[in-house]
All heavy atoms as an XYZ file, in Angstrom:
625
protein
N       9.526      9.315     16.374
C       9.844      9.070     14.960
C       8.995     10.021     14.089
O       7.835     10.234     14.363
C       9.606      7.647     14.608
C       9.951      7.301     13.157
S       9.660      5.571     12.668
C      10.894      4.722     13.570
N       9.616     10.515     13.047
C       8.870     11.391     12.128
C       7.851     10.596     11.302
O       8.101      9.410     11.008
C       9.784     12.121     11.170
C      10.783     13.044     11.863
C      11.709     13.679     10.909
N      12.285     12.737      9.935
C      12.828     13.045      8.803
N      12.888     14.310      8.396
N      13.302     12.154      7.964
N       6.833     11.232     10.911
C       5.793     10.615     10.093
C       6.369     10.025      8.778
O       6.057      8.903      8.430
C       4.679     11.582      9.767
C       3.549     11.089      8.830
C       2.859      9.884      9.401
C       2.563     12.199      8.531
N       7.240     10.791      8.156
C       7.770     10.286      6.867
C       8.623      9.044      7.084
O       8.603      8.112      6.268
C       8.613     11.429      6.205
C       9.040     11.008      4.797
C       9.854     11.821      7.035
C       7.920     10.835      3.841
N       9.295      8.950      8.228
C      10.102      7.728      8.555
C       9.156      6.564      8.738
O       9.433      5.436      8.284
C      10.946      7.975      9.728
C      12.009      9.092      9.532
O      12.434      9.242      8.374
O      12.364      9.768     10.489
N       8.062      6.738      9.442
C       7.107      5.684      9.653
C       6.501      5.235      8.358
O       6.329      4.015      8.113
C       6.033      6.105     10.633
C       6.486      6.194     12.104
C       5.375      6.481     13.038
O       4.489      5.598     13.175
O       5.417      7.538     13.620
N       6.147      6.209      7.484
C       5.563      5.855      6.218
C       6.558      5.097      5.361
O       6.212      4.155      4.641
C       5.068      7.141      5.494
C       3.835      7.773      6.099
C       3.568      9.096      5.469
C       2.614      6.868      5.961
N       7.827      5.489      5.420
C       8.855      4.781      4.632
C       9.009      3.364      5.109
O       9.151      2.432      4.289
C      10.212      5.531      4.703
C      10.208      6.754      3.862
O       9.430      6.908      2.909
N      11.115      7.690      4.204
N       8.989      3.160      6.445
C       9.090      1.777      6.963
C       7.889      0.940      6.584
O       8.022     -0.219      6.222
C       9.174      1.861      8.477
C      10.537      2.230      9.010
C      10.652      2.171     10.531
O       9.735      1.660     11.171
O      11.633      2.692     11.040
N       6.707      1.588      6.646
C       5.469      0.887      6.264
C       5.571      0.458      4.772
O       5.209     -0.654      4.426
C       4.226      1.748      6.526
C       2.889      1.161      6.344
C       2.635      0.042      7.383
C       1.823      2.223      6.467
N       6.001      1.381      3.923
C       6.104      1.127      2.523
C       7.083     -0.037      2.266
O       6.795     -0.936      1.497
C       6.545      2.400      1.773
C       6.580      2.211      0.284
N       7.720      1.721     -0.355
C       5.667      2.418     -0.659
C       7.466      1.700     -1.639
N       6.232      2.101     -1.859
N       8.239      0.014      2.894
C       9.249     -1.024      2.722
C       8.690     -2.359      3.146
O       8.929     -3.406      2.481
C      10.479     -0.662      3.505
N       7.997     -2.413      4.280
C       7.405     -3.634      4.783
C       6.431     -4.228      3.730
O       6.527     -5.460      3.389
C       6.661     -3.365      6.091
C       5.833     -4.504      6.563
N       6.356     -5.690      7.038
C       4.461     -4.679      6.553
C       5.322     -6.476      7.367
N       4.206     -5.864      7.078
N       5.529     -3.437      3.251
C       4.548     -3.957      2.287
C       5.230     -4.273      0.956
O       4.829     -5.179      0.242
C       3.363     -2.970      2.095
C       2.345     -3.218      3.177
C       2.219     -2.366      4.291
C       1.497     -4.300      3.124
C       1.289     -2.556      5.241
C       0.536     -4.516      4.078
C       0.445     -3.704      5.163
O      -0.484     -3.898      6.158
N       6.194     -3.516      0.539
C       6.931     -3.782     -0.704
C       7.540     -5.222     -0.622
O       7.452     -5.962     -1.633
C       7.969     -2.779     -0.960
N       8.144     -5.549      0.495
C       8.686     -6.918      0.631
C       7.646     -7.950      0.577
O       7.826     -8.976     -0.061
C       9.447     -7.030      1.995
C      10.793     -6.294      2.007
C      11.608     -6.588      3.310
N      10.865     -6.224      4.536
C      10.968     -5.042      5.071
N      11.691     -4.091      4.502
N      10.322     -4.777      6.188
N       6.475     -7.736      1.250
C       5.385     -8.660      1.203
C       4.820     -8.849     -0.219
O       4.537     -9.962     -0.675
C       4.278     -8.236      2.170
C       4.695     -8.306      3.604
S       3.457     -7.693      4.764
C       2.167     -8.907      4.564
N       4.720     -7.759     -0.950
C       4.235     -7.802     -2.327
C       5.212     -8.618     -3.214
O       4.827     -9.436     -4.002
C       3.974     -6.404     -2.901
C       2.722     -5.833     -2.166
C       3.857     -6.404     -4.398
C       2.495     -4.331     -2.437
N       6.495     -8.301     -3.044
C       7.510     -9.012     -3.839
C       7.503    -10.475     -3.592
O       7.615    -11.307     -4.508
C       8.887     -8.389     -3.638
C       9.033     -7.039     -4.213
C      10.297     -6.308     -3.884
O      11.141     -6.922     -3.168
O      10.413     -5.140     -4.249
N       7.290    -10.880     -2.306
C       7.231    -12.312     -1.931
C       5.997    -12.959     -2.568
O       6.046    -14.089     -3.065
C       7.255    -12.491     -0.441
N       4.871    -12.231     -2.547
C       3.645    -12.765     -3.113
C       3.749    -12.942     -4.637
O       3.384    -14.000     -5.166
C       2.439    -11.871     -2.759
N       4.367    -11.990     -5.288
C       4.596    -12.042     -6.725
C       5.524    -13.279     -7.061
O       5.285    -13.999     -7.992
C       5.131    -10.768     -7.278
C       4.030     -9.653     -7.169
C       5.556    -10.936     -8.716
C       2.781     -9.861     -7.968
N       6.575    -13.368     -6.227
C       7.483    -14.476     -6.468
C       6.841    -15.839     -6.335
O       7.175    -16.780     -6.996
C       8.683    -14.420     -5.466
N       5.814    -15.900     -5.493
C       5.024    -17.112     -5.285
C       3.862    -17.198     -6.269
O       2.993    -18.044     -6.150
C       4.501    -17.202     -3.864
N       3.798    -16.253     -7.260
C       2.776    -16.239     -8.275
C       1.386    -16.067     -7.630
O       0.424    -16.646     -8.071
C       2.788    -17.473     -9.125
C       2.115    -17.289    -10.479
O       2.027    -16.160    -10.971
O       1.591    -18.292    -11.023
N       1.306    -15.241     -6.615
C       0.070    -14.949     -5.903
C      -0.295    -13.483     -6.065
O      -0.123    -12.687     -5.158
C       0.224    -15.343     -4.409
C      -1.071    -15.239     -3.682
O      -2.113    -14.884     -4.249
O      -1.061    -15.563     -2.475
N      -0.777    -13.133     -7.225
C      -1.116    -11.732     -7.551
C      -2.253    -11.223     -6.669
O      -2.257    -10.076     -6.272
C      -1.403    -11.580     -9.045
C      -1.848    -10.138     -9.360
C      -0.216    -11.951     -9.890
N      -3.210    -12.067     -6.361
C      -4.363    -11.608     -5.536
C      -3.844    -11.144     -4.160
O      -4.299    -10.119     -3.670
C      -5.363    -12.759     -5.381
N      -2.920    -11.899     -3.554
C      -2.416    -11.457     -2.225
C      -1.622    -10.193     -2.415
O      -1.689     -9.308     -1.542
C      -1.517    -12.564     -1.645
O      -2.266    -13.628     -1.206
N      -0.856    -10.077     -3.456
C      -0.090     -8.861     -3.686
C      -0.985     -7.643     -3.824
O      -0.696     -6.577     -3.222
C       0.768     -9.011     -4.984
N      -2.085     -7.799     -4.512
C      -3.037     -6.704     -4.646
C      -3.686     -6.374     -3.285
O      -3.868     -5.225     -2.940
C      -4.175     -7.026     -5.643
C      -3.646     -7.024     -7.036
C      -4.687     -7.490     -8.091
O      -5.782     -7.894     -7.684
O      -4.392     -7.421     -9.254
N      -3.918     -7.383     -2.486
C      -4.494     -7.198     -1.111
C      -3.458     -6.427     -0.232
O      -3.836     -5.535      0.526
N      -2.180     -6.770     -0.351
C      -1.111     -6.111      0.379
C      -1.057     -4.614     -0.033
O      -0.870     -3.695      0.790
C       0.208     -6.740      0.222
C       0.337     -8.125      0.806
C       0.977     -9.131      0.187
C      -0.349     -8.444      1.995
C       1.103    -10.381      0.661
C      -0.226     -9.715      2.544
C       0.490    -10.702      1.842
O       0.580    -11.942      2.396
N      -1.174     -4.338     -1.318
C      -1.105     -2.941     -1.797
C      -2.316     -2.147     -1.210
O      -2.103     -1.020     -0.714
C      -1.204     -2.919     -3.341
N      -3.489     -2.763     -1.183
C      -4.653     -2.083     -0.552
C      -4.421     -1.901      0.984
O      -4.732     -0.808      1.487
C      -5.902     -2.846     -0.789
C      -7.164     -2.173     -0.236
C      -7.387     -0.831     -0.887
O      -7.453     -0.747     -2.128
N      -7.516      0.245     -0.099
N      -3.880     -2.878      1.591
C      -3.635     -2.783      3.020
C      -2.641     -1.645      3.345
O      -2.815     -0.881      4.313
C      -3.132     -4.098      3.585
N      -1.592     -1.537      2.481
C      -0.665     -0.467      2.654
C      -1.327      0.917      2.586
O      -1.137      1.786      3.431
C       0.445     -0.503      1.616
C       1.200      0.773      1.537
C       2.122      1.167      2.501
C       1.002      1.641      0.469
C       2.759      2.387      2.443
C       1.674      2.845      0.367
C       2.543      3.193      1.388
O       3.197      4.392      1.308
N      -2.142      1.071      1.555
C      -2.821      2.369      1.369
C      -3.715      2.702      2.588
O      -3.686      3.802      3.109
C      -3.669      2.328      0.096
C      -2.797      2.335     -1.179
C      -3.634      2.127     -2.418
O      -4.878      2.222     -2.356
O      -3.023      1.923     -3.493
N      -4.417      1.692      3.057
C      -5.323      1.886      4.178
C      -4.522      2.253      5.458
O      -4.903      3.155      6.193
C      -6.148      0.625      4.450
C      -7.166      0.303      3.361
O      -7.431      1.265      2.550
O      -7.610     -0.824      3.287
N      -3.451      1.516      5.679
C      -2.651      1.825      6.942
C      -1.968      3.146      6.821
O      -1.839      3.866      7.810
C      -1.608      0.707      7.116
C      -2.177     -0.550      7.706
C      -1.106     -1.531      8.166
O      -0.179     -1.129      8.842
O      -1.249     -2.701      7.793
N      -1.504      3.521      5.654
C      -0.808      4.796      5.490
C      -1.775      5.955      5.703
O      -1.455      6.920      6.446
C      -0.180      4.907      4.073
N      -3.011      5.830      5.205
C      -4.033      6.848      5.406
C      -4.383      6.963      6.883
O      -4.470      8.048      7.465
C      -5.257      6.626      4.541
C      -6.416      7.494      4.975
C      -4.960      6.840      3.056
N      -4.543      5.778      7.532
C      -4.849      5.802      8.937
C      -3.730      6.450      9.798
O      -4.032      7.251     10.670
C      -5.057      4.314      9.418
C      -5.403      4.163     10.871
C      -6.814      4.621     11.221
O      -7.705      4.483     10.458
N      -6.966      5.219     12.381
N      -2.511      6.106      9.476
C      -1.379      6.695     10.197
C      -1.356      8.206     10.023
O      -1.174      8.982     11.046
C      -0.083      6.054      9.664
C       1.240      6.527     10.316
C       1.273      6.266     11.814
C       2.419      5.849      9.634
N      -1.525      8.677      8.815
C      -1.504     10.126      8.599
C      -2.670     10.835      9.295
O      -2.449     11.879      9.886
C      -1.546     10.434      7.091
C      -0.231     10.142      6.395
S      -0.190     10.499      4.620
C      -1.195      9.169      3.919
N      -3.840     10.217      9.233
C      -5.004     10.819      9.895
C      -4.805     10.879     11.424
O      -5.099     11.871     12.028
C      -6.259     10.008      9.602
N      -4.224      9.828     12.025
C      -3.969      9.838     13.419
C      -2.967     10.890     13.824
O      -3.179     11.616     14.826
C      -3.449      8.483     13.898
C      -4.531      7.397     13.884
C      -3.974      6.021     14.136
O      -2.767      5.798     14.311
O      -4.811      5.051     14.150
N      -1.933     11.039     13.034
C      -0.904     12.071     13.335
C      -1.407     13.492     13.192
O      -1.011     14.382     13.922
C       0.263     11.895     12.372
C       1.197     10.769     12.760
C       1.939     11.078     14.077
N       2.999     10.178     14.306
C       4.258     10.371     13.954
N       4.601     11.497     13.292
N       5.159      9.447     14.166
N      -2.355     13.706     12.280
C      -2.901     15.026     12.037
C      -4.160     15.295     12.816
O      -4.770     16.362     12.702
C      -3.148     15.213     10.522
C      -1.921     15.106      9.687
C      -0.901     16.218      9.995
O      -1.322     17.377     10.294
O       0.284     15.942      9.952
N      -4.649     14.332     13.569
C      -5.891     14.500     14.332
C      -7.125     14.569     13.481
O      -8.055     15.335     13.785
N      -7.098     13.861     12.410
C      -8.195     13.924     11.420
C      -8.926     12.584     11.271
O      -9.558     12.311     10.239
C      -7.690     14.375     10.083
C      -7.048     15.749     10.026
C      -6.439     16.067      8.718
C      -8.126     16.850     10.377
N      -8.901     11.774     12.280
C      -9.487     10.455     12.166
C     -11.032     10.531     12.052
O     -11.613      9.557     11.496
C      -9.133      9.541     13.371
O      -9.541     10.232     14.561
C      -7.651      9.215     13.441
N     -11.602     11.674     12.390
C     -13.052     11.851     12.215
C     -13.441     11.862     10.732
O     -14.606     11.660     10.406
C     -13.548     13.095     12.913
C     -12.975     14.356     12.348
N     -11.714     14.760     12.629
C     -13.483     15.240     11.518
C     -11.459     15.927     11.967
N     -12.553     16.193     11.286
N     -12.514     12.050      9.836
C     -12.756     12.035      8.407
C     -12.696     10.681      7.753
O     -12.954     10.513      6.631
C     -11.788     12.996      7.695
C     -11.784     14.466      8.092
C     -10.698     15.256      7.411
C     -13.148     15.041      7.779
N     -12.299      9.715      8.580
C     -12.133      8.355      8.053
C     -13.505      7.545      8.130
O     -14.221      7.823      9.021
C     -11.040      7.633      8.789
C      -9.677      8.198      8.648
C      -8.689      7.428      9.508
C      -9.213      8.254      7.251
N     -13.723      6.654      7.242
C     -12.868      6.275      6.146
C     -13.031      7.215      4.998
O     -14.104      7.807      4.778
C     -13.396      4.899      5.758
C     -14.824      4.922      6.170
C     -14.894      5.800      7.376
N     -11.966      7.371      4.257
C     -11.969      8.285      3.125
C     -12.720      7.584      1.959
O     -12.529      6.397      1.786
C     -10.566      8.625      2.658
C      -9.749      9.469      3.578
C      -8.324      9.653      2.990
C     -10.362     10.802      3.839
N     -13.477      8.316      1.167
C     -14.094      7.703      0.029
C     -13.030      7.461     -1.028
O     -11.982      8.131     -1.059
C     -15.102      8.813     -0.490
C     -14.521     10.090      0.040
C     -13.823      9.754      1.333
N     -13.177      6.408     -1.780
C     -12.207      6.138     -2.866
C     -12.365      7.177     -3.866
O     -13.403      7.598     -4.324
C     -12.500      4.729     -3.502
C     -12.417      3.648     -2.491
C     -10.988      3.250     -2.209
N     -10.909      2.200     -1.224
C      -9.974      2.150     -0.314
N      -9.063      3.076     -0.219
N     -10.000      1.205      0.599
N     -11.204      7.687     -4.327
C     -11.201      8.763     -5.340
C     -10.033      8.673     -6.262
O      -9.031      7.960     -5.972
C     -11.200     10.127     -4.653
C     -10.052     10.334     -3.754
C      -8.845     10.887     -4.179
C     -10.151      9.931     -2.401
C      -7.780     11.042     -3.318
C      -9.041     10.052     -1.561
C      -7.895     10.634     -1.966
N     -10.148      9.316     -7.385
C      -9.006      9.354     -8.335
C      -8.823      8.034     -9.083
O      -9.413      6.963     -8.728
N      -8.048      8.074    -10.100
C      -7.810      6.930    -10.885
C      -6.317      6.556    -10.917
O      -5.923      5.551    -11.566
C      -8.286      7.114    -12.338
O      -7.629      8.272    -12.881
C      -9.791      7.296    -12.393
N      -5.509      7.371    -10.338
C      -4.040      7.088    -10.315
C      -3.714      6.032     -9.308
O      -3.956      6.184     -8.124
C      -3.264      8.414    -10.029
C      -1.817      8.197    -10.171
C      -1.094      9.514    -10.055
N       0.302      9.258    -10.181
C       1.260      9.916     -9.515
N       0.893     10.915     -8.730
N       2.489      9.604     -9.675
N      -3.065      4.925     -9.731
C      -2.735      3.878     -8.841
C      -1.514      4.274     -7.951
O      -0.653      5.087     -8.414
C      -2.371      2.677     -9.709
C      -1.955      3.309    -11.006
C      -2.764      4.587    -11.116
N      -1.456      3.740     -6.732
C      -0.256      3.945     -5.937
C       0.964      3.305     -6.468
O       0.860      2.509     -7.371
C      -0.567      3.479     -4.497
O      -0.603      2.053     -4.519
N       2.116      3.650     -5.932
C       3.355      3.031     -6.372
C       3.367      1.541     -6.182
O       3.821      0.773     -7.033
C       4.567      3.680     -5.690
N       2.778      1.092     -5.074
C       2.751     -0.339     -4.822
C       1.765     -1.073     -5.750
O       2.036     -2.161     -6.239
C       2.384     -0.635     -3.347
C       3.491     -0.344     -2.370
C       3.013     -0.663     -0.924
C       4.762     -1.082     -2.654
N       0.644     -0.428     -6.084
C      -0.275     -1.050     -7.032
C       0.362     -1.167     -8.406
O       0.196     -2.115     -9.113
C      -1.551     -0.241     -7.103
C      -2.462     -0.489     -5.906
C      -3.789      0.207     -6.155
N      -4.629      0.076     -5.025
C      -5.324     -0.993     -4.758
N      -5.293     -2.040     -5.500
N      -6.092     -1.049     -3.658
N       1.117     -0.119     -8.776
C       1.865     -0.098    -10.062
C       2.840     -1.258    -10.076
O       2.986     -1.974    -11.068
C       2.554      1.225    -10.307
O       1.551      2.292    -10.301
C       3.347      1.229    -11.603
N       3.549     -1.478     -8.944
C       4.540     -2.550     -8.852
C       3.823     -3.897     -9.022
O       4.312     -4.753     -9.696
C       5.250     -2.478     -7.514
C       6.280     -3.586     -7.373
C       6.972     -3.502     -6.039
N       7.884     -2.338     -6.063
C       8.627     -2.006     -5.033
N       8.578     -2.658     -3.880
N       9.455     -1.016     -5.139
N       2.672     -4.072     -8.369
C       1.939     -5.303     -8.447
C       1.569     -5.610     -9.903
O       1.778     -6.706    -10.451
C       0.626     -5.309     -7.604
C      -0.266     -6.490     -7.926
C       1.027     -5.321     -6.121
N       1.062     -4.610    -10.593
C       0.667     -4.766    -11.995
C       1.860     -5.133    -12.861
O       1.777     -6.038    -13.730
C      -0.038     -3.524    -12.542
C      -1.412     -3.368    -12.013
C      -2.191     -2.329    -12.791
N      -3.339     -1.992    -12.003
C      -3.584     -0.781    -11.471
N      -2.739      0.199    -11.611
N      -4.686     -0.588    -10.780
N       2.956     -4.438    -12.648
C       4.175     -4.730    -13.457
C       4.679     -6.132    -13.220
O       4.965     -6.828    -14.209
C       5.232     -3.682    -13.020
C       6.468     -3.815    -13.890
C       7.460     -2.651    -13.671
N       7.323     -2.078    -12.338
C       8.268     -2.103    -11.423
N       9.432     -2.637    -11.706
N       8.091     -1.539    -10.219
N       4.778     -6.550    -11.983
C       5.271     -7.855    -11.681
C       4.257     -8.936    -12.102
O       4.652    -10.030    -12.569
C       5.576     -8.020    -10.191
C       6.856     -7.344     -9.791
C       6.844     -6.442     -8.802
C       8.068     -7.646    -10.418
C       8.028     -5.840     -8.372
C       9.199     -7.065    -10.051
C       9.233     -6.121     -9.043
N       2.973     -8.607    -11.997
C       1.958     -9.572    -12.374
C       1.985     -9.818    -13.873
O       1.820    -10.960    -14.304
N       2.195     -8.845    -14.659
C       2.322     -9.004    -16.106
C       3.547     -9.802    -16.449
O       3.547    -10.620    -17.384
C       2.339     -7.680    -16.844
C       0.971     -7.103    -17.045
C       1.087     -5.825    -17.771
N       1.054     -4.821    -16.710
C       1.100     -3.511    -16.878
N       1.190     -3.016    -18.036
N       1.041     -2.690    -15.848
N       4.630     -9.571    -15.708
C       5.869    -10.340    -15.999
C       5.728    -11.759    -15.688
O       6.246    -12.617    -16.367
C       6.989     -9.691    -15.129
C       8.333     -9.844    -15.778
C       9.417     -9.294    -14.948
N       9.345     -7.832    -14.811
C      10.042     -7.126    -13.921
N      10.821     -7.725    -13.053
N       9.912     -5.815    -13.859
N       4.969    -12.073    -14.635
C       4.805    -13.447    -14.194
C       3.858    -14.215    -15.146
O       3.908    -15.423    -15.236
C       4.225    -13.498    -12.802
N       2.937    -13.500    -15.788
C       1.949    -14.129    -16.646
C       2.500    -14.703    -17.910
O       3.564    -14.568    -18.363
C       0.838    -13.153    -16.984
């Protein structure tokens, strides 16, 4: 399977989990799932590229991922 296909599946999996957590009014779990997605995606890419020796990556940047943006949007709507 191609890396992009695996990443798309991983994203879809976590998106479903986040949506379920938001539906249950559990924003903390949704945020945890967003972080878990980012961690797993980075791990998967590093393994495929043979760059696991660079892990863990330091946290950088201020731009939230798509899943974190979704959590914030749904969280505000639920509040």
